[in-house]
N, C-alpha and C positions, 0 to 999 in steps of 0.2 A: 812544527814537525822536528823529530830529532834526527834526520836525515833525508837526504833526497835520493828517491828513488834512481837508480843507473839504469838507462835505457841500454839493451845489449841486442846484436844480430842474433835472431832467433833461429839458431839452426840446432841440428842434433848434437854437435859436439858441445862441450863445456867451455865458459869464459867466466872470467872473473871480473869485477868492477873494484876500483881504488874505494877506499874505506878508512875510517877512522876510528878507535877505540873511544867508547863511554862507559860511564857505569849504567849500566840496563839497571840492576838490582836497587841502587839506589832511587832510580826514579820511580822505580815500583813503590818503593816506601813513602815517598813523599807525593806522590799522585793521591788527590782525595778529589775525584768528581764523580758524576754519574747519578742514577735513581735506584734506589730499594726503597719498596712498600713499606709502610709501618708493620711492626710485630703484632698486631690486633687488627679486628675487624669488629665492626658495630651495628647495630641497627636497634632503632628507637619503635616502640608499640605504644600507641596513645587510642584515645576515644574519638579523635579528630579522622582516625582513621578506620573506625568502626572496629577496631581489633581488640580493645578493653571498654568495659562500661565505664569507665570513669579512669581519670588521669593521675589519680593521688594513690600513690603506691606507698603503705603505710608499714609493712611487713610482708617477708619473703621467707618462706621454708619449706622445707621438702618434706614429703610424709615417707610413709613406709616402704610406698612402691615406686617412690623415686618419681612421684608428680610433683611440680612446684604449686603452691600455694600461696595466693597473695590478698592482702586486704585491700579494699579500696573504699570510696564512699558511697560506692552505689554496689556494695556486696562482696562477694566472696570471688576469688577467680582461681583456676585451676589450668594448668600450662603441661602439655604434654609434647613438648618440643616442636609441634607441629600448628596447634590450634588451642583456642584461649577458650575455657567454658566459663561462665558466668553463672553465679547462684545469686539471686537476691529476690525482691517481695514480688518482681514480676514471673519467676517461673518457679517459686518455692512457697512455702506459707510463711515465711520472714514478713514481718511487721516493718521491721526497720533495716536498711542496709547498707548503715555507716557503720565500717569497722575499723580498727585501727591495729590491735597486736595480736599477737598468735601464740599461744603458750599451749605445754602439756609436753609429750613425749613421741618422738618421733618412733622410736624402737617399737614402745607398746601399742603403736598405731591409734593415739588417742592425742589428737590436737583439738585446744579449745579457744573461740572466738567468740567473744562477746559484742552486740552491737553498742550503739551511743545507749547510755543510761543502763548497759546492763541488764535490759529488759528480757534477751531473748539470749540463748546462747547456742553456736553453732557448732556441734560436735562433727569432727573430720576424723571418719573411721570408715576404712574399706572404701577409698575413694569418692566417697560421698561424703555428702553433710546430713546430719540429723538435728533437726528442731528442737529445742526443749524452752518452754516459757516457765521459767521457775525463779524465785527470790535470786537477786543480785548476791553473788557470794563474797565472802568477806574477802576484802582486798588489804588488809591490815590484820597485825598481832598484837594484843592488848597485854602489855608483859610490865610488870613492876608500875603497873599505872600509864605507862607509858602506849600510842599506837605507833608501830614501827610497818612502815608501807613496804610491801613487795616491789623491788625494782622490776621496771619493766624494760629495763635494756636501754641503748643508747644510740641516738638521742631518745630523750624519755619524753611522752605524752602525758607525764602525770603533772598534774598543776599543784604540785607542793613544795614548801619552802626548802632552797637544796640543804639547808642549815638543820631540819629536821631528824629524826631517826629514821632508817629505813632496814630491810633484811631484805637477804637473797638468799634462796635454796638451792642447796648443791647438788649434781646428780647423785652422788650416796646419801641424801636426804637430810645431811646437817645445814643447819642454818648459820651464815652470819649477820649478826646484828650491829649495824653500824651510827653511830651519833657523833656528833663534833667533838666530843671528848674520848670515847674508847672504841674499840673493836671487840665484840664478843663472839664467840663460835659455841654453839650448843648441839647436840647430836639431835636425831629424828624425835626424840621423846621430851626434848628442850631441857635436857639436862646440861648445864655449863660445862664446857671442859677446858676452856680458858679466856680470861678475859685480860686485854691490854691497852693499858691507856696510850691514846694516839687521837693528836689533836689534828684536824681537817676543817675546812671552810666550804667543801663541795661534795657533794656525795655523787655527783655526775661524772666524778674522775674517778671513781671505783668502777669495774668489772670483773668478772670470773672467766678463768680459763680451767674447764676439768674443775676440781673441787679446789682449787685455789682462787685466793681473792688478791686484785693488784688494785694499788694507788698509784696511777702514772702519773708525774708532773710535768710542768712546761719543759724544764730545761733535760728532760729525758729520765730522770732519775726515778724510781719506783721502788715501792714496797710491797713486798709478798707476804701475805698471812696463810699459811698451810694448817695443818692437822700438828705440825712439829714446832709453829710458832711464826715469829715475824723474820724477814729476812729481806735485804736489799739490793737493789742492783742498779745498771745503767745500760742505757741503748746508745747508741750513736749519736754523739751530741752533734755532728755535721748534722744530722737530718733536721735536728729540733730546734735550727737556727731559724726555720719559719715556723708559724703557728700551725699547729695541726689541730685534729678534728677525729675523735672516738666515735666508731660504730659498733655497738655491742648487739648481736644477735644471740640474744637470750636463750631461745630455742633452739639453736643448731651450736650453740656454744662459741660462736667466733666471732672474734674482736679483729677489728680494721682502724688502721691509722691513715690519714690521709693529710698530706703536706701540700697544699696547693690541687694539683693534678695527677700527683704521686699516690699511688694507693698501696698499703704494706698490711699484710697479714700478721698479726701477732700469734706466738706460738710460745707453748711453755713446756720448758723440759728442766726437771728436777728443782723445781722453782726457780728458774732462770728464762726471763723472758729473751725471746729474738725475734728478727723481723723477716719477713718474705716477700720481696717486692714481687709486684703483681703485675701492676701497669702503670703506665703515665698516659691518662686518657684526657686529651685536652679540653674535653667540654665537662667535665667533672664540676670545675670549682664553680661554673656558672649555671649548673643543673637542679640546683636545688636538693640535691640527692638526702634521701631521709633513712633508707634502709639498703644492706646489701647481703647479699648471698655468695659464697664462691664455692662451686662446684667443681673440684677437683678431679673428679673421673672422668667428666664431660668436658673439661677444659671451659667452663663457662663462667663470668661474672655477671652478675644478674645486679642490677642499679635501679632502687627505686627512687623515683622523683616525687616531690611533693605536688609539682605541677606537671612537668612535662611526661608523666607515664613511666616506662618500664623499657630500659637501655639494658640489651643484652650484649656481653664483651666476649668474643671468642678469641683463641690464642692459637693461628694456625700455624702450621711446621712448616710450612713452604712459604718461598719467597722469588719472587720475580725480582730479576734484574735487569736491567739495562742502561744505555749512554744516556738518553734524552728523555727527562721526565715527562716532556710534552707531547712527544711524536710515538706512533706504532714501529716499532722494529721489528722485522721478519729476520729469524734467525733459522739455518739448517744445521751443517756441520759444525762442529767444534771438536778441538784435541785436547787431551788433558795436557794442560803447560806446565805445572808443577804439581805439588802435593794438594793444592787447594785453589788453583786457576784452571782455566780453558782459554783457548785462542782459537777465532773464528778465522776462515778463509779471509776475511777484510783484514786481518790483523789487530782485532780488539780482544784484549784481555778482562776476563771477567774473574771476580771470586764470588763467593756465596752471599756476600754482602753490598759488593758496589762492582762500577766499571772501574778497570785500573788503568789502563792506558790502551795504545795501541801502537803496532808495527807499520810502517807507511807502505802497506804491500799495494801493487795497483788496484785501483778501483774495480770489482768485477762488473760485466756487462750483461753477462748471460746466466739462467739459472745453475747451467752444468758448474760454475766457477764457485757457486756459493754450496754445491752439496758435497765437497772433498777435500779433505786435508790429512795429511801424514806426519808424524814425527818419528825419524831414525833415530838409531841409537847413537847419534852422533848429536842428538837435540835439532839437527838440520831441521826445517818446516819445507813440506812438499806441500804446492799448490797448483791449480791451474788456470791459465789465462789464455783464451782464445785456442788456437791448435797445441799449445805450450804446457809442459810440465814445469814449474820453477822450484827449484830447490834452493831456499835462503839458509845460508849457513851461520852455524852457531858461533864458529872461530871467528867469523866477521862481525857478529853482534848484527848479525841478521840485516846489515849493509849492503851486501855482495850475496849473488845467487848463480847460480847453473840454470841453463836453459836448455832441454830436451823438445826438440820440434816434431808434430806428428802432421799426419794429411786429416785428421778427423780428430773431432772434440772430445779431449778426455772426460771420462764420467766419473770413473771410480779410483780413488789412488788408495793404495794399502801395501803396509809394511809386514814381512814376515817375519817369523822368529831366527830368520838367517840374515836378515837387515835387507832383505830383496826388495825393491820396491816393484809392486804390481800395478800398470795401468791397464785398464780395461776403456776402449775407445767405443762411441757410440756409433751406429749405423746410420746410413745416410740413403737417399733414392739409390744411390749409384755404388756405396760400398756398403759390404756386411761390416758388424763390429768385431773388433780385436783384441786378443788378450797381449800384453806385452810385459816384459821385465824390464828394470832397468838396475843394473850389477856393476860396481866398479866403471860408472861413468859409459857402459855398453847397453844399448837398446837393443834387445831382442823378443821376434816374434814369436809368440807360445802356439797360438791356437785363434780358428778364425770361426766366428759364431754367427747364425740366423739372425738371431735376437740380440737385444742389448744385456749386457750383465750389471745388473743392480747393485750388488754386495758380493762383497768377498770374506771369507773367513777361513781360520785357519782350525783344521780339528785335530791334528796332530802334526808330528815334525813332519812326516811326508806328505799329509793330504788336504789340499785346498778345497775348500765349498764353494762353490761360484752359483750364486743365485741370479736366475735371468728372468726375463719375461714369458719364457716359456718352460719352465722347469729348472730342477736343481742339476747339476753336475758336479763330477768329483774328478780333481787332477791330483796324479801322483808324480811329484817333483823328482823323484829320481827317476820313474821309468819315463816318464812324461807321456804318461796315458791320460787321456781324456775320456771320463765314462759317463753316460745321461743315467740318471736315477728313473728306474720304471715308475709310471702312475703320476709322474709329475709334472706332465706336459700342460696339461689346464692349469696349473699353480702360477700367476704372476707374482714373483718373490720380491718384497721391500727389504727384507733384513733377513740376517741369518743370527741365531745365537744359540752357543753350545754352554749346556749348563754345568752346573759344578757336578753331576753325576755322568756327564759325556753325553747327555741327550742332546738332540738336533731339534732345535725350534725354528719355525718358520712365520712371520709374519708375512702378510700379502696385501694387495689391492683388492677391496671389498671383500674378500672371503676369509676374513678372522686369520686365526692362526693354526699352525698344524704341528705336531709332534710327529718326528719321522725317526721310528725305533726298529730295530730286528725287520729292515728292510718294509716297511710299512708305515703310512701315512693315517695319522689319526686325528680328526677334527674333533671340535668341542662346542658345546652350545655356547652361544653369546648373551649376553645382557638382553633384555627385553625390549629395551628401544634399537638393539642392534648397533650401539656405537661401535662395539668391538670388531667390527666389518671393516674397519678402518684403522685396524693395529698398526702403530708405526715401527715398533720393536718391542724386545722384552728385555728387562734388568732384572737381575736376581739378587738379594742379599743374602748376608748369612744367616739370616733366620728361617730361611726356606721358603720365603715369597717372591714371586713376580710382581714386576711394575710395569705397565702397559699403558703407554701415552696413546691417545687416541684424537680424531677431531672433535670430539665430545667429552674431554677430560682425561683424567688419569685413573687406572684400575689397579688393584691390589690383588692377586691371588695367589692361594697356596699351592707352591708346588705339587705337593704331595697330594694335594685332593685333585689336581690334574692328572696325575700319573693312577690314582685310584679308578677315576672314571675312565681312562683309556685302558683298563684291565675289567670293567664293568662290574666294578665293585659299588658304586654309587651312581645315582642318577640326576642328580644336580649338581650344579657348583654355584658357589658363592663368590660373587662379584664386589669388591668393595671400591665404590666410586667417589673421587674426589673432583671437586669442582671449583668455580670461582671462590664459593663461600670460605674455601680452605685456603686461600692467598693466593690462587692466580689471577693474572689480569686478564686473561683469557681461557677461554676451555679446549681451543685449539691450538694443540700441538702440531710439531713438523716432522714429518719423515722423508723416506725416499733420498736418505742421504749417507755418509760414510766417513767417521762415527756419526751414528743417530744417537749417541746417549756417551755419558760419561760419569765411571762412578770412581770418584776422587779418594787417593790415600787417605782424607781427614774424614772417611765417610760420608761423603756427601756425593748426591748424585744430583746432573746435568741434564736437564732436556732442554730443546730449542720448541719455541712455539712462534705462533706471527706477532707474539708481542712480548720478546724479552726471553730470557733463559730462566726455567723455574730451576731453583735449587733445594734440596733438603736432604735432611738426615733419617735414612731409612729406619734406624733405630730410636730416632726421637719421635716418630710419627704415632702418635696413640689414636688408632682407628677408634670413630664411636660405632660398635657395635651393636646390633638389635639386641634387645633383651631376650631371657629364658623364659617370659610368662607372657601370656594373653589375657586381658581381662575385658569382660563383659560390660561395657557402660549402662546401656539401656536397651530395653526393647520396646518398641512403639509398634502399637497395633492400632491400624486406621486412625493415627494422629492421638492415641491414648497409651500412656507409659504403664507397663505392666511391671509389676514386683519382680526382683530377682530370684530365682530360686534353685534348687537343683534340676527340678523338670519346670520348664516353662508352658503353663496351659494357654492355649491361642484358644480365642471363642471360635465355633462353628461359623463357617461362611464369612469368615474374616475378608477384607479386600486385599490388603497389604501389611506385612509385616516388616520392618527393619530391626535390624540387630546391630546396634552402635558398639565397635571394639574401643575398648583404652589401651593402648601402647604408648607406655613413654619411651621417645626415641629422640633425641636432641642433636642426631649427626643429620646427614642428608638424606631424604625422605628417598630418592631413589633406591637407596640401601635396603629398604625394606620390601620383603619379597612375602606377604602375606595371602596364603590363596585358603578357600572353602570350600567344600563339598555336602551337599545335603544328601543322605542316603536314600533309598526307596523311592526316588523319583526317575522319571524317563531322562536318558541322557546324563545320570548323574556322572560329575566329573569336578578335577581341580579347577577352580575360575580365580583369575588374580583379582585382589582387593585393592581397588587404587586408592588415591590418597585422602577420599574424605571415609575412609574405613569404616563403612558401613556394609551390610549383607541384607537385599533384599528379595523377598518374595510374595508371590501373589496366591491367590487362594489355594489351599493342600485340601484333599481328600482326609476324611478323618482316620485317623492312625496315629501310631510313634514315630517320631524320625530323631536322628541323630546327625547334628550338624557338627562336623569336623573342621577346624580352623588350625593353619599350621602356618608357621615361620620360619626361615632360612635364620639361623642363630647367629652364625658366623661362618669363620674360615673351614671349619672341619664339614661345613655343608649339610650339618644334620638340622632336622627340623625339629621345631617346638609345636606340640600339639596342645590344643583345648577341643573338649568335649561340650557340646551342649545338646540337652535332651530336650525334642519339642513334642508336643502332646495336643493334638486337636480332637476334643471328644466329640462323638457322633451321637447325631438324633435318633430318635427310639429306631425310625426307618433306616438307619445306617448302621446298626449295632450287627453283631453275628447273629444274637438269637431270632433277630427280627426277620434276617437272611436264609436263616434254619427253617424257621416258620414257611416262609413263603416256599421255597424250595420244597418242602414237606408236602406243604398246598399243594403246589404245581405236580408233584409226582402222583398225590391221591388224585388229582384231577385227570393228569393221564391215564393213570390205572382205568378210571370210570369211563372215560372215554375208549380204553382198549377193551372194557367189557362190553361197552354198547357196539363198539366195533365189532367184536365177536360174535353177539348175539346177530347183528345184522348180516355177517359174512354166513353165518351158520343157515339164516333163513336164504341167502342167495345159494348156497351150496345147496339146498335141497332143490330149489327151483333148477339151478344148475343141472342137478343130476336127473334131471326129469328132462330137459332138454337134451341132455346127452344120450340118453335112453332114446331116444325119438332120433335123434341123428346117428345112433350107432344101427337103428334097424334101417334106416336110409342107407346106410353106407355099406351097411352089409349087403343090402340088393344091387348098390352101384358095383360094388367088388364083384358081385355074382355075373353082371352084366360085362363087368371090364376080363373078367376070367373067359366067359364065352368070347368076347371079341378076340382074345388075344390067340384061343384056338382057331378062331376063323382066320387071323393073320397069319396064323403057323400053316394054315392049307392052304391059303392063297400062294404062301411062301413056296411051299411044296409043289404047289400047281405051276408056279413061274419057274421053277427049276425044271421041273417036267417039262416045261414048253420050251425052255433053253436048249434043253435037252433034244427034243424031238426037232426043232428046228436047224440045231448042230448036227441031228443026224439025217432027218429028212430033207431039207434042202441044202443045209452045206455040203454034203456028199455029191448029189447032183451036181451042183453049181460047180464042185471041185471038177467033175468029171467031164461035165459040159468046157469047161474053161481048158482043160488038158487037150481033149478033143479035137476043138478049134484050133489049139497050138499046134497040135500034129497037122491039120488039116492046112493051116497057114504054109507051113513048112514044105508041102507038097509040091514038086516041080511044076504040074502042071498049073499049079496055082499062081506059083511065082513067075512063070511065062505070061500069065494072062493080068496085065498090069490093073484094068480094070476091078475083073475078078479078085486079084490080090489087094487091093484097097479096100472092098467091100469086107471081105475075109478079116483084114486088119482091125476094121471098124468092129466087127462083131466081136473079133478077139481081146479088142479093149475095154468093149463093154461088159462082155463076161466076168472080164478080169475086176473089174470096178464092182461089180456087182457082188461078186464073192468077196471083196473087201469090206463092201457097205456092210453085207451079212455077218462077217468077220468080226467087224466093230460093234455091231448092234450084238453080239454075244455078249462080247468082253464087255459092252457098256452094261449090258443087264449083271453080267456078273459081280460089277464094281460095286454097285451098291449093296450087295452081300457080303463081298470082302471090305471095303470100306478101306481107311488109310492103312496099307500094309507094304512094307519095302519088301523087295526079293531077297530071297536068301543069298543070292549070290550076284555078283557084280555082271553087267551088260556093259556094252558098249552103247554110248550115244550117237557115237559119230555112224554107227553101221544101222541104227534104228531109223537115221533119218535117211541114211541111203536108199534104206528100202522103199521108204514114202517116196524118195523122188523118183524110184525106178516104175512106181506105180504113175506117178503124173507126168511121166517122161513125153509120151506122146501127147496128150492133152498141152503141155508147154510148148512142144515143138510147134502144135496146130496154131497156138495162140504165139508163136514167136517170143517165148518168155524164158529167159536163162536162169534156172535153179543152180544158185550155188549153196555149198555146205562148208560152213567156215567153222564148224565146232572141232573142240580140240581132239585130237583122233586117240590120244590116250587116256582122254577122260572116261572113267568108269562108273557107274553111279548104281544104287540099289532102290530108284524110286519105282513106286508100281508103273510095270511095264504097260500094261494092259490100258491103264487110266493115260499114261503118256503117249503111248502110241496114237489113241483115240484124239487127243490133244494135238499132236504134231501133224495128225493127218489131216483134221478139219483147219488148222491153221495154215496149212499148204494149201489145202484146196479154197478155202477162202480168198488166199491171196491171189491164187491161179484165176478165181472167176474174176477179182476186181483189178486184172491188170492186163493190159494187151501191149503187145511189143516193149516189152520191157524186161526186169529182172527181180527174183525175188532171191534175198539170202539170209542163211539162219547161222548165227555165231552164240557160243557160251561162255558163261563164267561161273565162277564159284567166289562163297564168301560166308565163313564162318557156318559150313554144313548145310548152306542153301546153293541150289543149283539157279541160274538165270540163265534162261534160253530166249533169244531174241529173235524174230522174224521181221525182215524188214522188206518191203515193197515199194514201186514207185507209181502204183495205180490211182483209182479214183480217189481212195481217202474216206474218211467217215465225217460225220456231220457232228457238232458238239454234242447235240441233242443225245446223238446215240453213245456218245463216248461218255457222257453224264450218267447214263443209264445203266451201262456196264461198269463203271466206276462206284456206282452206289448200291450194285446190285446186294452187296454182303448185308447193307444197314436196310434195305426195301425191295426185297426181292419178288419184284412183281414181273411177270411174263408177259411181254409186248411181242409182236410178229417181228422180231428184228433177228435176221440170222440166226436159223436154228443150230447152225456150227456153234457159232461163238456162245450162245447161250448153251448149249451143252459143254462147252470147255468150262465156264466158269462154273456148270454145277459139278463137273468133275475136279475142278480145282475146290471147291467146296469141302467136297468127300476127303480128298487125299490133305486138304489143309495148305492149300497153297494159294498165291496170290496173282495178281495180273496187273499190270500197267499198260495204258494205251495212249500211244501220242500221233496224232494224225493231222494232216493239212488236205483239205479238199483238193483233187486235181494234183495232188504233188506226193502223196504217199502215206503208208501206214506203218507203224512201227509198236509190235506188241512184245512187252516182256512178261515171261512167264515165271514165277518164283516158285519154287518147291524143295523139297527137303530130299537130299540125295543120297546119305549116309547115315 
């Protein structure tokens, strides 16, 4: 260690420890230790792993559509970045499957391969091979009596004498002829352009780049032959101190040099050779490499071995750096320490290439001590340990520190643009979260929160943004005003990012990320595997891209695309994913810290992970984007391959059709977003095509269908579409004309049935008319009888009315006179003096009065049947009506020692049919008195919703359940029995005036009868 940590009394005041000066930057320059992975990644593909049909890769050439073709001793192989497709005698009509070279033109989509003995020609065209059985082509030119063999590239598979004459054809059509003594250039018509004497002893030192021919010698010198003649030059002699080997891919025009394990690409510019270092591949020299192809666009180097299969070398732009090569190292917060280095809360310093050194900070114990660090304007380093915030001083070469004591654990340390240190303290079981500032050595409490502050960011010189576990807060430094941002209460904020356009972006725990703009939160669709739900932070580069680390890799997305989505201008978002294959030691990045990322001044971004720091320059990362064209590879119907045409005809009643998509893509397969939709089918919708890149359908009904396939093509989030027309021919009974004929026959049949039915109906009508005539005659007789009956009823009613009038006149009047006479007689003094006579006359008076009331009720009863339900024109008092009835029964009640109580509302006035109600009350009181002795009878009333409820209660003998059931069932089953004619009359009257009755009774205890009628 370059200093001992000085222990201090951790109190709220600042303390200084003694130290000594030493040259820190000298140590940074001389320290060389730590780990960084190689700058390339590779993978071998062999027949042993069932990836290739055979492990001898003799030639590697791309076609016009960017598929990679290879020759093996068991057929041709096509590689699309994901799978290898073999073409040999097992799945084609090839008789021989041993291939070596691939010749032809990539631009013209015409690559030629001959099998052993050149008995068959395989033409690679349109991503497929076509087999031609023809005579072998001429492999040499006879000129001036000499055979000139065509060069096949380096290393050569030709078994010719290196001293013999050979020729090579240039892209412009010219031909170079080379023999041991001279070089001759001829045009496409074999006319000599020039001839130069040139002595050489090995034709395999010659190669062509473009339209120039070169002869490279062992010391690095070379001669160039172009249309202008011969020129010479020399490559770096230091490289040529070791033996070299030339690899000439004659079809691609690429020439490579290898020096042990170092691979260079030769380039020609104005007849001058130069080398471009590609990679130092440690396994190259011992891998028996015979073919090389370098895909500059996709940053892939293809190495074909004669024995070990295919090796694909990639060159990731990401580097993972950690201290110990053999241990996993988990990192969280880090602070930019210089233009090219970062420092962690443990004091470790890293560059984008290696671990530099460390400052001996106290070892962190808790997680919160690893997630915060800050660097103030004086380059002092702020970290936390236990309940303390420590400031390590730059002036003391970080050997001394100041200590600030708190009573809670610090979670976030942040420096604003005024060099104020902001410290958030985590909540505990007994204490709430707090926000403090440290300025000029003084600690000040700013605010108290219910939930922890996870992140602090500065929006402008006056505003701080505080991301908490339960929403976003704004704090104005001038007014000291804290405000909560509406609709953010359900957002557990992990980090806050303010982009170049002053837009606020939030990353969260398990809810992806949000844009906060114009007082509105905007959410975004995530990737299909929901990896972006665990977004740690956002870093923006100057090209307008966001870089978002997650627990499952790193994502790149266009800021412009996200803003367009928030304005509903696009429906999908393309996220480009990077994973371990791009240079990470792990796919799991870390977050929940501050700072959670660093964009250094040397254009390097540093991100923490659970195994080291990931460094990369965003401007040197070349994302491998999906292509702009989709291809249909094969159509397989019930295990048979159909020819590809503009419209694919599927057999009727097929069981299953599979459409295989060919799509050359050499990046992460997770970045492919291919979807398909078949129209004219139930629930037609876009569905994702997985890594197998095939679409399958079961039986389809006859008809024409359109299969649409689309793929997100890049950061603009636009789709590339491919349309395929499918047709399922119909059998004769499935055709339109057959359907039409069937409907026509059906209509004719329906019409025929209709006519038959019509004829049958006519016959039925004739019979019905006859029946109607007979019924009409009978009905007329019946009507005549009914008319006669009606007249008789009228006569009877008239007679009844006459009878009622007669009773009223001939009986009622004498009774009235008799009643009055007996009343006068009863009042005579002689009668009053004779007690016995008075009693008899009183009895006669009471009897005549009752007889008069009975006659009166009988007349009313008879007239009610004629009047029916009829309300009175004028209201009358119910109380007075009941008082009249009580007067009638007063003597009887006194004789039986019964008290009659009128509890009816005196103010209640009603319009109920008075005659009917009078008879009902009369009979109720009469029945109550007949069934009661030495008791009481009480009447009371109530109203509800235009209904009068009149109740009479006695404490007499009561009624049996059978009798009660009879009266309660009277409306449904009006069978007259010899039960109390008075109640029977009451119910009949209630039926007439549409009233109701409720009876409650207990034997030997009494009865309660409730009458319900309309009263207004």
